[in-house]
N, C-alpha and C positions, 0 to 999 in steps of 0.2 A: 304721172308723178306730176303735183303742181311746182311751178318752177314762181320762184321769187328772184327777180329783178333784183339787180345792183342797190342802186336806189332806194329802196324797203330794207336793203341790209346795213348800207350805210344809216337810217334813220336808228334801228337797231343797235347800229353801235354807238350813235351816241346816248344811247339809254344801260348801253351796256358800261360805259366809261363811269355812271354817275351809280355805281351797283358798288358796295366796299368791300372791303376782304373781309374773311371772318378773321378773328383774332388769333396768333399760333396759339398750341398747347405745346407741353413739355416733350422732345420728339427722344421716340422711346427706339431705340433699335433691337435687333433680330436677337439679337444675346441678351434680352431683357434689363440691361443694363440703359436708364433714364439719365441723358446727357438736362443740368441743372444750368449749366454755368458755364459761358467760357469768355473772358476778362484777362488784359494788360495787366501788372502787377506794377505798383504802385511807384517804388523805386527805378525799375526795368520797364518801360511798354514795350519792349520788345520781346520780355519773356512772356508767356501765352499761359495764362492758366485756364485748365480746363477741367468740367467737376460734374462725375456722374454716381447716382445712387441705384442699389438694384435691393431686388429683398432677397434673403439668405438664400442657399440652395440647403442646405444643414439646419436641422430644427433645433428647438421649436422656431412654430412660424406666428409669433404670436404679432400687435401692434409696434412693437417697438425691435422687431426683429432684423433691421436694415445694415447696408454696409453704406458706404463711397469711395470713392476712389478718385481722388485729388493727382491734375499729371500741370507740370511747367514741366516748357518747352521752347527756348529761343527760336523766333521767327524764323520761316527763310532759311533753314539749317539741313544739312543732314547727321543728324545726330550720330555722334561719337561711340555713345553707349547706350545701351537702358538700367537704369538705377532704381530701388522698388525701398523702400525705407517703413519699417515698423517699426510705427510707434511705443512710447513709454509706454509704464502706467499713467491715467491719465487723460495721454495726450491723445490725439487724433492727427490725421493724413492736413486737415484744416488749418490746425494752429500750425503744420511745419510747413505749411506748400504756400496758403491763400494769406492774398495783400492785396485787396483789388484798391483802388484811387480812392472810393471811398471812405477808407477805412483814416482814423483818428493816427491811431500807430503807424509808422513807417517800416519796414524790413529790411534790410541790408546784409548783402552777404559775409559779412567782414562777421557778423552773428548768425547768420543760418547759413548752415553748411549746404543745405538741399536747392537754394542758391547760388551757393558760388558751385557747386557744378552742373548747374542748371548754364550759369555765365559760360563757362567753358564745354559746350557743348552735349552736354548727359540729356539723355531725357529719360526725366527724376518723374517718379509716380511716390504713390502712399496712400495710408489706406484709410480710410475714419470707424473703427470699430464697431460695433452695434450699439458703446455704449456713448456714441457722440449725439446719439438718437436720443435716448435718455430724459423726457423733457426735467430740466432744473426745476424746476416745479415739483415735482413729486417729494415725499420727505421718504424717510423709511421707513416705514409701515406697510409700503405703496410698493416696494418694489420687488415681492415677490416673487414674479418674472424671470428674475434673475439666479433663482435659483438654479437654473439651467446652462449655467451660461459659465462653459468648462472650453479644454482645450479638447475637445472634437470638434465645437464651436468655432474656435480663433483659429484654426489649423485650415479647417474648412473652409471657414472666409477667408482665410490670405489666400489658399487659393483659388479661390472665385473671382478674386481679386488679378491674382497676379494673371491668369487663365486673358481676361481679358487684357492686362497689358501687355500680352504676347499678341494678341487680336492686333492692339491699335500701332503696333510698331515694327512687330512684324521679325520680331526676335525669336528666334528660338531657346535662349538664354538670358538670362540676365543675372546682375550685382544686385545681391538682397543685402541693407541694412540696416541694423537693427540700434534702438535706443535705450538703455536700458532694459525694462522687461523686455522690449522688441528684439535684443540682444537674444535674450534666450526664446523667443518666438522665433527667431531664425535659424538659430539652431535645432528646436526643434522639426521647424519646415524643412528644411534641408537633411533629419535623419530618413525624411519619406518622399518627399520628392526631389532633393541635390541634383541626383544625376542629371533628373531630362528637364528640370529648369534652372539650376543657378548654374553663374561660369565663376562665384565663389564670393564669402560671406566677411561683412564690415561689421564689426561690435562695438558700439560706443557705451563703453560704459557696462556689461549686460549683467542685469539683477532682475529678479525675481520673488517678491514675497513667497515666502515659504520652501526658498532653497536652503541647504545645508550646507552651508561653509563649501563649497564646492563647486567651482563652474571650467567647463569643458572635459571633466572625465565620469566618470562615473565614483559616484558617492563611496570611497572604499570600507567609510565605516557602518556602511549600511544594517540596519538592524533588522530590519522585515517585522516589527513590528506594531508602528503608525495604521491605527484603525478608519480609515478613512467615512468606513459608514457610520461610526459614533460622530467623526468632526461637521458631518453631513444634518446628522439630527440635530446637533449641539445647535447649528444655522438656521435650520430649520425652527426649531423652537425659541430661538430669542428674536427671531427675527432679523439680523444681520446678514442677509442676503448679498449688502452690499458695504463697500469701504467708502465713506468719504472724501473727498481730497484732500488732502493734507491735513488729515485728523481736523476737519470741517472751519480749517482758517481760508479756506475760500475767498468766501465776502472778505476780509480784510482784504486778502492781496486783491481782488476786487477792484476797492475801496481806494485803496493806493494807488492801486496803476490808472485808477480817473481822477483821483482827486491830488497828486503828489506834495501837494502842499498843504495841504490840509491836517489840524492840532492831529497828535498820536492819538488815539484811547485813552480814555481814563482809565485807571490813576497816571498813567505813564506819560499822559499830556505836559507833566510837571516836570520830566525828566527828557523828553529830546521833544527837538525844534520841532519836526512832524512827523508826517504819518509814514516818509520814507525812511526816515532816520531807524525810525522805533522797527521799523520791518525789515531793515536791514540788520539790526543787532539779532531780529527775530528767529530771522532765515542764518543766522553764522552760529551761533547759539542753538540748534535747532537738537530738539526730542532727542532718544535715540528712535529706532536704529542708526539715525542721520550720525548725531553729532557733532561738534566742533568743525566749523567748513565743510561739513560731512554735502550739504545740499550747495553750495558753492559758497569759496574760499572770499569772502566778496574785503574781510578786513585786509587781506593778505596781496589785495589787486588781481587776481584772475576772475573775477565775475564782475557787471555792470550792475547797481544795486537797481535801474529801471529796467532793464532788459531782463532780471532775474524775475521782479517784481512785478512784469510784465508776462509771462512767463505764467509762472503759476498761479495770474487771476485768469489764465483763459485756458487752463485744463477743464477739462471736462467733470461735471462732478464726482458722476459717482467706478465704483470699481469691478465687480463681481470677485464676490468671497472666494468662490468655486476655486479659482485658477489656482488660488493661494494653495487651497487643501490638497488639490489635487496633486499640485508641486510639489509639499511637505511629502507623499504619499510614494511620488515615484520616485523622490529623490534618498528616499528610506528602505523601501524596496527591488531586490533583485527581481525583475520576471513580476511587476508588480500587479496583483491581482485585482485591482479598483479601476485601473484605466484602461480604455481599449487599447492603447501604445504606451507601453517604459519608453519614452525618449530617450532617458541619460543613457538603457543599458544599447542604445545603438550610436552611442555618439562618435565611437571608435568605428565607425564604417562611414561617416561622412568620410565625401572624398573631392571637395574643393578646397581652392587654395583659402584660408581663413588673414586675415588683421583685425587684430584687435587695439583696443584705446582701454588703458582704466586707471580712473583718477584715484589720487594716492588717500586722498582723503574719505573717501565713500567703498570704491570699486575693490582697493584693494588691501583697503583696515578691514574690510567687512570680513571677504569671501578668501584673499588672499589670492594670491597673482594666477593669471588667468593658465588652466593647463594644456600643455597637447596634448590632446588624446585622439584626435581626429586619425585617420587612415593616411589623408595627403600631409605628403612631408612640407609643402609648403606652408609654413605654418610664420609670421612676426607678433612679434606683442606689447607694444609699450606701454609702461606705469608712466603719466603724466603728473610729474613732481608738484607741489601745488596745489593740485587742481581739486575745488569739490567735484559733483553731480554734474550738474547744471553748463559747469563754467567746459565740459568735453564736448558737450552742444552747442552751446550758444555765450563761451568765455571771451572776454578780453583776447587769449591770445589764443582760439579753437581754431583760425583760419591759420595761421604758420604751423599752429601745431598738431591738427588734425585735417583740415578739408584737404590744405593743398598736399601734404604726403598722399591724402586716399585715393587724390583725382593720378599721380602718378603712380601710383599700385596699381590703379584702372585700367589703364593707360598699360603699363609696362605687362599687364596682364589681356593683353588684347591682341594675340597674333594676328600679323596680314594675313589677310583673307582677297579671296574672289568670292565676287557678290554682287550682281544686277539684281537690278529689281524692279516689277512694274507697279510705278504710283500710283496712277492715275490713268483714268480715259472721260474724255468728256464727247458728248456726241447729245444727238435728241433722243429720247426716251420712247415717242409719239412718231412715227414715219409715213406718209404719205405712200401708195402704191404707184410704182414706175415713176420715183422722185429719189434721187441723189443722196446720199448721207453721208455726211465728211464725222471721221470719231477720228480725234485726234488722243494720241497714248504717249504717256510722257513713261522715257524710262530713265533710273536713276542708276552712276554707277557707284554703290554702295562700298565698293571695296577700295581696297591697297594698292592695285595696279591695273594701266589702264588697258581697253579690254576691247573687245570685236565678237559683238551677239545679233544674231538673227532675229526678227520680233515677227510673229508672223499672227493673224488675226485669223480667227476661227469664224463663222455663221451658221450655228447650232456645230456641224460637224464639220461642215468642207472648208476649207483652207480658202479665202480668200486673197491671201498677199502674202508676201513677207517682203520685207526690208531689213538692210540690213543697215546697224549704226556703233560709230565710233567712239568710247566715251574715256576720256581720262581720268584718275581714280576723283571720286568727289563730285564728277560734272554730272549734268544728266540733259538731255534731249528729248523733243516730242516731235513725232512723228505722224504724219495724214495717212486715213488709208480712206477710200472711196466705197462706197457700198452701195451698189445700183440698185435698188429693188423691182426694175421691172422682171414683172413674171413672177413675184414672189406670191403667194399664198396668204391673205390673213393671220396676225397670229401673231402669236409672243415668241420672237427667236431670241435663240443666247448668243452671247457676244463674248467672244473669250482670248483675250492675247494672252499669247504666249513670250516671254524672252526665254531662247533654246537655252538650257544649262551650260555653262562654260566651262570648259575645262581646272581640274581641284573645286569647282565650287559644290559647298556641301550645303548650305543655305539655299532651299529650291522654292518654298512656301511662298515668298510673294516671286515667284517670277511670272507665276499664274496670276489673273484680273480678271472677274468676270461682273456684265453686265447684260441686263435686257434691252432689246425694244421691240415697240409692237409695232405692226406693219398694218398700218387700217386704210380708210379711206381717207382719200385725200380732204382736207378741211375739218377732220376730227382729230382736236388739238388736244381734249382727254383721255384719246385713248380706248373709248368705250364702246369703239365701232357705232357711232352714231355721227352726225355732223346735225348739231340740232343747236338752241341757244345756249347751252352751257360752253358752246367751241367759241359764238357769240361771243360773248363777256372775255375768256380766256383772254380771245383776239385784242378786245375794245381794251381790254389792261395794261395789255403790252402796246399797242399802237403807236407806233413814232418809235418803236426804244432801239435801242443799239445795244448791242455787246458793251456790259459794264452800267449800261443803267440801272438803276435797283428795281424799276417793272420789265427787265428784260424776263423775254420768257424764252429758251432755246427751243421749243414745239409749236410756239406761236407763229416762229418764222419759216414759213409754209417750203415756200418758194426756197429758202434758207441761203439768199443773197446778201444776206449781215444784216438786216432792219426788218421788222414789223412793218409794214407798211398795203399800202392799197393790191399789191401783187399778189399777195395773203389773200388781200378781204374779195379780191374775184376770185381763186382758189373756190374757197372757202361757199363767198355765192353759190358757182356752179355744182356745187355738192351738196348745195341745205336739203336738209329731210330723207337725207338718203340713210341708210343706216346696212349693216352685215349681224345677224341673214336676215 
């Protein structure tokens, strides 16, 4: 094999430093969710928003059959619990959680329940329904793809998102909240997955198109006569596959949101000083099914006109008609023959605690008080006097009347637990044969008691060492294992760290963390079992870097002394041109 001297390699190093990096693409995880964004929130930089998107796993699989998942959590904390919010009709997780620094609008916790809960330690998530991905440029005649968007799709999509939440958070069961339609979606979800996924339900003025005046129990006046087949045929014949947001008034709210001092539309410009005043009255005296103060009790002081207009302006433009038709069907039937699953036939089987808030001027006046029809006796319901529908989620008093009591309720329903978790380990992913590698393992006490646990590192199935850790509740520590690869064959090794379960620990999924390390020829940085120009370029790009530098590459620190430098270049030079096999 021809030897290449260090001087020649130093020349190549200069060339490598001039090579530019390829722009990064969207990061796709192994579970088919694509990471879209990570950013701090405008009013709360210490709240980190993360957004993922995924193709749906429940058919149909058209171009707009996608869902999103939004997450907001405080940076640097161990969350006290996990909450998933089902948005209402025309709403989305992005509307509820997202507020990047570039927004002209600023969302604050006194008008946003999700941010209130996140600021107090909850890990908060919400779903972007398929409707969030329908382009607003499409008109009603182009929405036939929504004809089959019904309850099978909505519950399947929520399940897909909840499964992702459980992976990200490590939680086995979570709280689920639902705003408006989202409250009904949460109830329906609980009939199928409540025992395995949920700690409790929080229903925020639950409502849905097609409900026949009963919330929480099976409709006692079922007629078993509603013909869903005929209703769907009529929908298809008329092309009414979707319901436009606010009966087509979305553009008015969007204009008022952008230009609050602009003149009111003709001929109302002679009556109202500006469009905000016009939309305030228009919203307060809304047509049925809302009625006076039903959307928001603006003149009663329970709603903020600017916040209400912004909320209505940021709705998604369309909502599937089929959801309402199917809701009417299962509400009118016992053992409905038209749907895959008759949800309200199973409301009495729901076995998780429920907290309900209803508005006086919409929820209670439209449906009557929420009925306690669930199996679990832990049921709490509050009728919010003076409230309209949106006031429950983003009203003037929602912080004190809804957000704070909900937080207290969630905390009170979390019994003390024993829980240690392996949350991270850092190490090289590529190690040269006969070189020692440090593996740093982070263990967190996520429970409510001081704990003593043994942490063991396995290389494949061989235990390489065990260390005892003592942790107060809420604390974390990092332990370091040294793996000497002398005598190890070239290949891919499974590295498993296990925090041995402690007494009375029931949540053990997060006690184990698995990663992989490639043992290869010293100087092979890329892990392809060759020492060549690609490795030299990688070293060049990280040259003279240390941990924390933007160009730091742990694998390029071949010697393992905390700096990518001449010693690493010498090792690479000694093996340059070698390959395996």
